[in-house]
VOLUMKE-759858 format. One record per atom (N, C-alpha, C): atom name; residue in one letter; x, y, z. Coordinates in Angstrom, 1 decimal, always signed. Layout:
N
a,r,u,v,w
CA,a,X,Y,Z
...
***
This chain:
183
a,r,u,v,w
N,m,+32.9,+89.5,+153.8
CA,m,+33.5,+89.8,+152.5
C,m,+32.9,+90.7,+151.3
N,g,+33.3,+92.1,+150.8
CA,g,+32.5,+92.6,+149.7
C,g,+32.8,+91.5,+148.6
N,q,+31.7,+92.0,+147.5
CA,q,+31.5,+91.4,+146.3
C,q,+31.0,+92.2,+145.3
N,q,+31.6,+92.0,+144.1
CA,q,+31.1,+93.3,+142.8
C,q,+30.2,+92.3,+141.7
N,y,+29.7,+92.9,+141.4
CA,y,+28.3,+92.5,+140.7
C,y,+28.4,+93.6,+139.5
N,s,+27.9,+93.2,+137.7
CA,s,+27.9,+94.5,+137.3
C,s,+26.0,+94.5,+136.8
N,q,+25.5,+93.7,+137.8
CA,q,+24.2,+94.4,+138.2
C,q,+23.4,+94.1,+138.8
N,l,+22.1,+94.5,+139.5
CA,l,+21.3,+93.9,+140.5
C,l,+21.0,+92.6,+140.4
N,f,+20.6,+91.7,+141.4
CA,f,+19.6,+90.5,+141.5
C,f,+18.6,+90.5,+142.3
N,d,+17.9,+89.7,+142.4
CA,d,+16.7,+89.8,+143.3
C,d,+16.6,+89.8,+144.8
N,k,+18.0,+89.6,+145.3
CA,k,+18.1,+89.7,+146.5
C,k,+18.7,+90.8,+146.9
N,l,+19.4,+91.7,+146.1
CA,l,+19.7,+92.5,+146.3
C,l,+18.3,+94.1,+146.1
N,t,+17.8,+93.5,+145.0
CA,t,+16.4,+94.1,+144.6
C,t,+15.5,+94.3,+146.3
N,h,+15.3,+93.1,+146.7
CA,h,+14.8,+93.0,+147.9
C,h,+15.3,+94.1,+149.0
N,f,+16.1,+94.1,+149.0
CA,f,+17.4,+94.7,+150.1
C,f,+16.9,+95.9,+149.8
N,i,+17.0,+96.5,+148.7
CA,i,+16.9,+98.1,+148.4
C,i,+15.2,+98.4,+148.9
N,k,+14.4,+97.8,+148.5
CA,k,+13.4,+97.8,+149.1
C,k,+12.8,+97.8,+150.2
N,q,+13.7,+97.2,+150.5
CA,q,+13.3,+97.7,+152.3
C,q,+14.0,+98.5,+153.1
N,q,+14.8,+99.8,+152.3
CA,q,+15.6,+100.6,+153.4
C,q,+14.6,+102.1,+153.3
N,q,+14.5,+102.9,+153.8
CA,q,+14.0,+103.6,+154.2
C,q,+14.6,+105.4,+154.2
N,i,+16.1,+105.0,+153.7
CA,i,+17.1,+105.8,+153.3
C,i,+17.9,+105.7,+152.5
N,f,+18.3,+106.6,+152.0
CA,f,+19.5,+105.9,+150.9
C,f,+20.4,+107.1,+150.8
N,f,+21.8,+107.2,+150.1
CA,f,+22.4,+108.4,+150.2
C,f,+23.0,+108.2,+148.6
N,v,+22.9,+109.9,+148.1
CA,v,+23.8,+109.6,+146.8
C,v,+24.9,+110.9,+146.9
N,g,+25.6,+110.1,+146.1
CA,g,+27.2,+110.9,+146.2
C,g,+27.5,+111.5,+144.7
N,t,+27.8,+112.6,+144.6
CA,t,+28.4,+113.5,+143.3
C,t,+29.8,+114.4,+143.4
N,a,+30.1,+114.8,+142.4
CA,a,+31.0,+115.8,+142.5
C,a,+31.5,+116.0,+141.0
N,d,+31.8,+117.3,+141.0
CA,d,+32.0,+117.9,+139.3
C,d,+33.7,+117.2,+139.6
N,i,+34.1,+117.8,+138.3
CA,i,+35.8,+117.6,+138.2
C,i,+36.3,+118.4,+139.2
N,d,+35.7,+119.8,+139.6
CA,d,+36.2,+119.9,+140.5
C,d,+35.7,+121.1,+141.6
N,g,+35.7,+121.2,+142.5
CA,g,+35.1,+121.9,+143.7
C,g,+34.6,+120.3,+144.8
N,r,+33.4,+120.7,+145.7
CA,r,+33.2,+120.0,+146.6
C,r,+32.6,+118.4,+146.5
N,v,+32.2,+118.1,+147.2
CA,v,+32.1,+116.1,+146.6
C,v,+30.7,+116.6,+147.7
N,n,+29.9,+115.8,+147.1
CA,n,+28.6,+116.0,+147.9
C,n,+27.7,+114.9,+148.0
N,i,+27.6,+114.5,+149.5
CA,i,+27.0,+113.7,+149.8
C,i,+25.2,+113.6,+150.5
N,s,+24.1,+113.4,+149.9
CA,s,+22.8,+113.8,+150.6
C,s,+22.1,+112.1,+150.8
N,p,+21.4,+112.5,+152.3
CA,p,+20.7,+111.6,+152.2
C,p,+19.3,+111.6,+152.0
N,k,+18.7,+110.4,+151.5
CA,k,+17.7,+110.9,+150.7
C,k,+16.3,+110.0,+151.2
N,g,+14.9,+110.2,+151.4
CA,g,+14.1,+109.4,+152.3
C,g,+12.5,+109.4,+151.4
N,l,+11.3,+109.4,+152.4
CA,l,+10.5,+109.1,+151.5
C,l,+10.4,+108.2,+150.7
N,d,+9.2,+107.9,+149.4
CA,d,+8.9,+107.0,+148.9
C,d,+9.6,+107.8,+147.3
N,t,+10.7,+107.7,+146.9
CA,t,+11.3,+108.3,+146.1
C,t,+12.5,+107.4,+145.2
N,f,+12.3,+106.5,+145.4
CA,f,+13.6,+105.7,+144.9
C,f,+12.8,+104.5,+143.9
N,r,+13.1,+104.1,+143.1
CA,r,+12.1,+102.8,+142.0
C,r,+13.7,+102.5,+141.1
N,i,+13.2,+101.1,+141.0
CA,i,+14.6,+100.2,+140.0
C,i,+13.7,+99.9,+139.1
N,i,+14.4,+100.4,+137.8
CA,i,+13.8,+100.1,+136.4
C,i,+13.9,+98.5,+136.2
N,n,+15.2,+98.1,+136.2
CA,n,+15.4,+97.0,+135.7
C,n,+16.6,+96.8,+136.4
N,h,+17.4,+95.6,+136.1
CA,h,+18.4,+95.2,+136.8
C,h,+19.8,+96.1,+136.4
N,k,+19.7,+96.9,+135.8
CA,k,+20.8,+97.9,+135.6
C,k,+20.3,+98.9,+135.0
N,q,+19.3,+99.4,+135.9
CA,q,+18.6,+101.0,+135.4
C,q,+17.8,+101.1,+136.9
N,v,+18.2,+102.7,+137.8
CA,v,+17.5,+102.9,+138.7
C,v,+16.9,+104.6,+138.5
N,v,+15.5,+105.0,+139.1
CA,v,+15.6,+106.3,+139.4
C,v,+15.0,+106.7,+140.4
N,w,+15.3,+107.7,+141.0
CA,w,+14.9,+108.5,+142.0
C,w,+14.6,+109.9,+142.0
N,l,+13.6,+109.7,+142.4
CA,l,+12.8,+111.7,+142.4
C,l,+13.3,+112.6,+143.6
N,n,+14.1,+114.0,+142.6
CA,n,+14.8,+114.6,+143.5
C,n,+13.3,+115.8,+144.4
N,l,+13.3,+115.8,+145.7
CA,l,+12.5,+116.7,+145.9
C,l,+13.5,+118.2,+146.5
N,t,+12.9,+119.1,+146.6
CA,t,+13.5,+120.8,+146.4
C,t,+13.8,+120.9,+148.2
N,g,+15.3,+121.0,+147.8
CA,g,+15.9,+121.2,+149.6
C,g,+16.7,+122.5,+149.4
N,s,+17.7,+122.5,+150.5
CA,s,+18.0,+124.0,+151.0
C,s,+19.2,+124.1,+149.2
N,g,+19.7,+122.6,+148.8
CA,g,+20.7,+123.4,+147.9
C,g,+19.9,+122.2,+146.6
N,n,+21.0,+122.3,+145.8
CA,n,+20.7,+121.2,+144.7
C,n,+22.1,+120.7,+143.8
N,e,+23.1,+120.9,+144.3
CA,e,+24.2,+120.4,+144.3
C,e,+24.3,+118.9,+143.3
N,t,+23.5,+117.7,+143.6
CA,t,+23.6,+117.0,+142.6
C,t,+23.3,+117.2,+141.2
N,s,+22.4,+117.9,+141.0
CA,s,+22.0,+118.5,+139.5
C,s,+23.1,+119.3,+138.8
N,a,+23.3,+120.2,+139.8
CA,a,+24.7,+121.2,+138.9
C,a,+25.9,+120.4,+138.7
N,h,+26.0,+119.1,+139.4
CA,h,+27.4,+118.0,+139.6
C,h,+27.1,+117.2,+138.1
N,i,+25.9,+116.7,+138.3
CA,i,+25.5,+115.3,+137.2
C,i,+25.6,+116.2,+136.0
N,q,+25.2,+117.2,+135.2
CA,q,+25.1,+118.2,+134.2
C,q,+26.3,+118.3,+133.3
N,s,+27.5,+118.0,+134.9
CA,s,+28.7,+118.4,+134.1
C,s,+29.5,+117.0,+134.3
N,f,+29.4,+116.2,+135.1
CA,f,+30.2,+115.5,+135.2
C,f,+29.1,+114.0,+135.6
N,p,+28.8,+113.2,+135.0
CA,p,+27.5,+112.1,+135.3
C,p,+27.9,+111.0,+136.1
N,r,+28.8,+111.0,+136.8
CA,r,+28.8,+110.1,+138.1
C,r,+28.5,+110.1,+139.0
N,m,+27.7,+109.1,+139.2
CA,m,+27.2,+109.0,+140.9
C,m,+27.0,+107.7,+141.4
N,t,+27.3,+107.7,+142.9
CA,t,+27.0,+106.3,+143.8
C,t,+25.7,+106.8,+144.8
N,l,+25.3,+106.1,+144.8
CA,l,+23.9,+105.4,+145.2
C,l,+24.2,+104.3,+146.8
N,m,+24.0,+104.9,+147.7
CA,m,+24.3,+104.0,+149.1
C,m,+23.4,+103.7,+150.0
N,f,+23.3,+102.0,+150.1
CA,f,+22.4,+101.8,+151.4
C,f,+22.9,+101.1,+152.7
N,n,+22.0,+100.7,+153.6
CA,n,+22.6,+100.6,+154.9
C,n,+21.8,+99.8,+155.6
N,a,+21.9,+98.9,+155.9
CA,a,+21.3,+98.3,+156.5
C,a,+21.0,+98.4,+158.6
N,y,+20.1,+99.3,+158.8
CA,y,+20.1,+99.4,+159.9
C,y,+19.4,+98.7,+160.8
N,i,+18.7,+97.5,+160.4
CA,i,+18.4,+96.1,+161.1
C,i,+18.9,+95.3,+160.6
N,g,+18.2,+94.1,+161.4
CA,g,+18.9,+92.4,+160.8
C,g,+20.1,+92.4,+160.4
N,n,+20.1,+91.8,+159.3
CA,n,+22.0,+91.6,+159.1
C,n,+22.5,+92.6,+158.3
N,p,+23.8,+92.6,+159.0
CA,p,+24.6,+94.0,+158.1
C,p,+25.4,+93.6,+156.8
N,m,+24.8,+94.9,+155.9
CA,m,+25.2,+94.9,+154.9
C,m,+25.1,+96.5,+154.6
N,i,+26.3,+96.7,+153.5
CA,i,+25.9,+97.7,+152.5
C,i,+26.3,+97.9,+151.2
N,l,+25.2,+98.5,+150.6
CA,l,+25.4,+98.1,+149.3
C,l,+25.3,+99.7,+148.6
N,r,+26.5,+99.6,+147.2
CA,r,+26.3,+100.5,+146.5
C,r,+26.3,+100.6,+145.0
N,l,+26.1,+101.2,+144.7
CA,l,+25.6,+101.3,+143.3
C,l,+26.0,+102.3,+142.0
N,y,+27.0,+102.0,+141.9
CA,y,+28.0,+102.9,+141.0
C,y,+27.1,+103.1,+139.4
N,g,+27.4,+104.1,+139.0
CA,g,+27.3,+104.1,+137.5
C,g,+27.3,+106.0,+137.1
N,t,+26.6,+106.2,+136.0
CA,t,+26.3,+107.5,+135.3
C,t,+24.7,+107.8,+135.5
N,a,+24.5,+109.3,+135.5
CA,a,+23.4,+109.6,+135.6
C,a,+22.7,+110.8,+134.4
N,s,+22.0,+110.9,+134.4
CA,s,+21.5,+112.1,+133.8
C,s,+19.9,+112.7,+134.4
N,v,+20.0,+114.0,+134.7
CA,v,+18.8,+114.8,+135.2
C,v,+18.0,+115.0,+134.3
N,i,+16.6,+114.4,+134.5
CA,i,+15.5,+114.6,+134.2
C,i,+14.4,+115.9,+134.9
N,h,+14.4,+117.2,+133.9
CA,h,+13.8,+118.7,+134.5
C,h,+12.3,+118.5,+134.1
N,q,+11.4,+118.9,+134.9
CA,q,+9.8,+119.0,+134.3
C,q,+9.5,+119.2,+132.8
N,n,+10.1,+120.1,+132.4
CA,n,+9.9,+120.5,+130.8
C,n,+10.7,+119.3,+130.2
N,d,+11.3,+118.5,+130.3
CA,d,+11.9,+117.3,+129.6
C,d,+10.4,+116.7,+128.8
N,e,+11.2,+115.9,+127.5
CA,e,+10.3,+115.0,+127.6
C,e,+10.0,+113.6,+128.2
N,q,+11.1,+112.9,+128.9
CA,q,+11.0,+111.9,+129.6
C,q,+10.2,+112.5,+130.9
N,w,+10.0,+113.4,+131.6
CA,w,+9.6,+113.2,+132.8
C,w,+8.1,+113.1,+133.0
N,d,+7.8,+113.1,+132.4
CA,d,+5.6,+112.7,+132.6
C,d,+6.2,+111.2,+132.6
N,g,+7.1,+110.3,+131.9
CA,g,+6.8,+109.1,+131.7
C,g,+7.6,+108.4,+133.5
N,f,+8.7,+109.1,+133.9
CA,f,+9.1,+108.7,+134.9
C,f,+8.4,+109.3,+136.0
N,y,+8.0,+110.9,+136.2
CA,y,+7.4,+111.1,+137.2
C,y,+6.3,+109.9,+137.8
N,g,+5.0,+109.5,+136.8
CA,g,+4.3,+108.7,+136.6
C,g,+4.6,+107.7,+137.9
N,l,+6.0,+107.5,+138.0
CA,l,+6.5,+106.3,+138.7
C,l,+6.1,+106.2,+140.5
N,f,+6.0,+107.7,+140.6
CA,f,+6.2,+108.4,+142.1
C,f,+4.6,+109.2,+142.4
N,d,+4.4,+109.1,+143.8
CA,d,+3.4,+109.8,+144.1
C,d,+3.8,+111.1,+143.9
N,e,+2.6,+112.0,+143.7
CA,e,+2.9,+113.5,+143.5
C,e,+3.3,+113.9,+144.5
N,y,+4.4,+115.4,+144.3
CA,y,+4.8,+115.9,+145.5
C,y,+4.9,+117.3,+144.8
N,i,+4.6,+118.2,+145.5
CA,i,+4.4,+119.6,+145.2
C,i,+6.2,+120.1,+145.1
N,g,+6.6,+119.7,+146.0
CA,g,+8.4,+120.1,+145.9
C,g,+9.1,+119.4,+145.1
N,a,+8.6,+118.6,+143.8
CA,a,+9.2,+117.8,+142.8
C,a,+10.1,+118.6,+141.9
N,r,+11.4,+118.6,+141.9
CA,r,+12.0,+119.5,+141.0
C,r,+12.9,+119.1,+139.7
N,q,+13.6,+117.6,+140.4
CA,q,+14.5,+116.7,+138.9
C,q,+14.2,+115.4,+139.3
N,i,+14.1,+114.6,+138.1
CA,i,+14.4,+112.8,+138.2
C,i,+15.9,+112.9,+138.1
N,f,+16.2,+111.8,+138.9
CA,f,+17.9,+111.3,+138.3
C,f,+17.5,+110.1,+137.5
N,l,+18.2,+109.9,+136.4
CA,l,+18.3,+108.2,+136.1
C,l,+19.2,+107.9,+136.4
N,m,+19.6,+106.5,+136.6
CA,m,+21.1,+106.3,+136.7
C,m,+21.2,+104.4,+136.1
N,d,+22.4,+104.5,+135.2
CA,d,+22.6,+103.6,+134.2
C,d,+23.9,+102.9,+135.4
N,i,+23.9,+101.8,+136.0
CA,i,+24.6,+101.1,+136.7
C,i,+25.4,+100.5,+135.8
N,e,+27.2,+100.6,+136.5
CA,e,+28.0,+100.2,+135.9
C,e,+28.8,+99.2,+137.0
N,m,+28.8,+99.1,+138.0
CA,m,+28.8,+98.3,+139.2
C,m,+27.9,+98.0,+140.3
N,v,+28.0,+96.9,+140.9
CA,v,+27.1,+96.9,+142.0
C,v,+28.3,+96.1,+143.0
N,q,+28.2,+96.8,+144.3
CA,q,+28.9,+96.5,+145.0
C,q,+28.6,+96.2,+146.8
N,t,+28.4,+95.2,+147.3
CA,t,+28.2,+94.9,+148.9
C,t,+29.6,+94.9,+149.8
N,s,+29.7,+95.3,+150.6
CA,s,+30.5,+94.9,+151.9
C,s,+29.6,+95.2,+153.2
N,c,+30.6,+94.5,+154.1
CA,c,+30.1,+93.7,+155.3
C,c,+28.9,+94.5,+156.1
N,g,+29.2,+96.1,+156.4
CA,g,+28.6,+97.0,+157.2
C,g,+28.5,+96.3,+158.9
N,m,+29.2,+95.8,+159.1
CA,m,+29.2,+95.3,+160.8
C,m,+29.6,+96.5,+161.3
N,a,+30.1,+97.7,+161.2
CA,a,+30.6,+98.8,+161.8
C,a,+29.3,+99.4,+162.1
N,v,+28.2,+99.4,+161.0
CA,v,+26.8,+100.7,+160.9
C,v,+25.9,+99.8,+162.0
N,p,+25.6,+101.0,+162.8
CA,p,+25.0,+100.5,+164.1
C,p,+23.5,+100.4,+163.6
N,l,+23.0,+99.6,+164.8
CA,l,+21.5,+98.9,+164.6
C,l,+20.7,+100.5,+164.7
N,y,+19.7,+100.8,+164.3
CA,y,+18.9,+101.7,+164.4
C,y,+17.4,+101.3,+164.0
N,d,+16.4,+101.4,+165.0
CA,d,+14.8,+101.2,+164.9
C,d,+14.4,+102.7,+164.2
N,y,+13.9,+102.1,+163.2
CA,y,+12.8,+103.3,+162.1
C,y,+11.7,+103.5,+163.0
N,q,+11.6,+104.7,+162.9
CA,q,+10.0,+105.3,+163.6
C,q,+9.2,+105.8,+162.6
N,q,+9.5,+106.7,+161.6
CA,q,+8.6,+107.3,+160.7
C,q,+9.5,+108.3,+159.7
N,q,+8.9,+108.4,+158.4
CA,q,+9.6,+109.3,+157.8
C,q,+8.8,+111.0,+158.3
N,r,+9.9,+111.7,+158.4
CA,r,+9.6,+113.2,+158.6
C,r,+8.8,+113.7,+157.0
N,v,+8.1,+114.8,+157.9
CA,v,+7.2,+115.3,+156.9
C,v,+7.1,+116.7,+156.7
N,q,+8.3,+117.4,+157.3
CA,q,+8.6,+118.9,+157.1
C,q,+9.1,+119.2,+155.7
N,l,+9.6,+118.2,+155.2
CA,l,+9.7,+118.9,+153.7
C,l,+8.8,+119.1,+153.1
N,i,+7.4,+117.7,+152.9
CA,i,+6.2,+117.7,+152.2
C,i,+5.4,+119.2,+152.9
N,e,+5.6,+119.7,+154.2
CA,e,+4.6,+120.5,+154.6
C,e,+5.2,+121.8,+154.4
N,s,+6.4,+122.0,+154.3
CA,s,+6.9,+123.1,+153.4
C,s,+6.6,+123.4,+152.0
N,a,+6.6,+122.5,+151.2
CA,a,+6.6,+122.4,+149.5
C,a,+4.9,+122.7,+150.2
N,s,+4.3,+122.2,+150.6
CA,s,+2.9,+122.2,+150.7
C,s,+2.1,+124.0,+150.9
N,r,+3.0,+124.7,+151.7
CA,r,+2.6,+125.9,+152.6
C,r,+3.1,+126.9,+151.4
N,k,+4.1,+126.4,+150.7
CA,k,+4.8,+127.3,+149.2
C,k,+3.8,+127.3,+148.1
N,g,+3.3,+126.3,+148.1
CA,g,+2.6,+126.1,+146.6
C,g,+3.5,+125.9,+145.8
N,k,+3.0,+125.2,+144.4
CA,k,+3.7,+125.5,+143.3
C,k,+4.2,+126.7,+142.4
N,e,+4.0,+127.8,+143.0
CA,e,+4.3,+129.1,+142.5
C,e,+5.3,+129.5,+143.5
N,g,+5.2,+129.1,+144.8
CA,g,+6.0,+129.3,+146.2
C,g,+7.7,+128.4,+145.5
N,m,+7.2,+127.2,+145.0
CA,m,+8.3,+126.4,+144.9
C,m,+9.0,+126.6,+143.8
N,k,+8.7,+127.3,+142.8
CA,k,+9.2,+128.1,+141.7
C,k,+10.2,+129.4,+142.1
N,t,+9.2,+130.2,+142.7
CA,t,+10.0,+131.7,+143.5
C,t,+11.4,+130.9,+144.4
N,y,+11.2,+129.9,+145.0
CA,y,+12.2,+129.5,+145.7
C,y,+13.3,+128.9,+145.0
N,w,+12.8,+127.9,+143.8
CA,w,+14.2,+127.3,+143.0
C,w,+15.0,+128.5,+142.5
N,k,+14.4,+129.6,+142.0
CA,k,+15.0,+131.5,+141.5
C,k,+16.1,+131.7,+142.5
N,e,+15.1,+131.6,+144.0
CA,e,+16.4,+132.3,+144.8
C,e,+17.1,+131.5,+145.4
N,k,+17.0,+130.0,+145.6
CA,k,+18.1,+129.1,+146.2
C,k,+19.0,+127.6,+145.6
N,n,+18.0,+127.3,+144.5
CA,n,+18.4,+126.6,+143.8
C,n,+19.0,+126.9,+142.0
N,q,+19.3,+127.5,+142.0
CA,q,+19.8,+127.8,+140.9
C,q,+21.6,+127.9,+140.5
N,t,+22.1,+127.9,+141.2
CA,t,+23.9,+127.5,+141.2
C,t,+24.1,+126.2,+142.6
N,s,+24.9,+125.6,+142.5
CA,s,+25.6,+125.3,+143.7
C,s,+26.2,+125.8,+144.5
N,i,+26.8,+124.8,+145.8
CA,i,+27.9,+126.1,+146.5
C,i,+29.1,+126.3,+146.1
N,d,+29.7,+125.7,+144.9
CA,d,+30.8,+126.2,+144.0
C,d,+30.4,+126.8,+142.8
N,d,+28.7,+127.8,+142.7
CA,d,+28.9,+128.2,+141.6
C,d,+28.3,+127.8,+140.4
N,k,+28.1,+126.5,+140.3
CA,k,+27.9,+126.0,+139.4
C,k,+26.3,+126.0,+138.7
N,q,+26.0,+125.8,+137.6
CA,q,+24.4,+126.2,+137.3
C,q,+23.6,+124.9,+137.4
N,t,+22.8,+124.7,+138.1
CA,t,+21.7,+123.6,+138.0
C,t,+20.5,+123.5,+136.8
N,n,+20.6,+124.9,+136.4
CA,n,+19.5,+124.6,+134.8
C,n,+17.7,+125.0,+135.4
N,i,+17.7,+124.8,+137.1
CA,i,+16.3,+124.5,+137.5
C,i,+15.5,+125.4,+136.8
N,v,+15.5,+126.5,+136.7
CA,v,+15.0,+127.6,+136.5
C,v,+15.0,+127.6,+134.6
N,e,+15.8,+126.9,+134.1
CA,e,+15.7,+127.4,+132.6
C,e,+14.7,+125.8,+132.2
N,k,+14.9,+124.9,+132.6
CA,k,+14.2,+123.7,+132.6
C,k,+12.7,+123.7,+132.9
N,n,+12.6,+124.3,+134.1
CA,n,+11.4,+123.9,+134.9
C,n,+10.1,+124.9,+135.0
N,l,+10.8,+125.8,+134.4
CA,l,+9.5,+126.9,+134.3
C,l,+9.1,+127.7,+133.1
***
């Protein structure tokens, strides 16, 4: 049976730290809903009511566009081994760009990635668990490295060019402000 809480507690924090993947859900007031899988070592728990995750450069930039106009966010973690569980964090988020004064403090929590483009800070409003009994069992092999390798080949200047060409607007033509805030 699912449970709802107002914040994380130690058992749930431990569960999150064991996961190799999480999903981010956002939507603007209109347009498409976006759900993105995230991996690598890009998630941190600040406290029982706040989390932060590092957004690496990808083909789209929907989350940034959505959060800047409608700051609601859902994060979802699934158990793919062991006891079944789904954990959702509901809250409001803000986007931190590289030229924002908060960037250095939060970026220092993560390994350095050439493709780092934004950080999302989420204030948790509700935590919900559910059974997850229909989520299949999977064996984790390893994190993919293609995104890191691609960013390394492009280098910092190549990433900035990519942002200008591919990451300035969402699929619904909403602004991400990546060029204005990061260059």
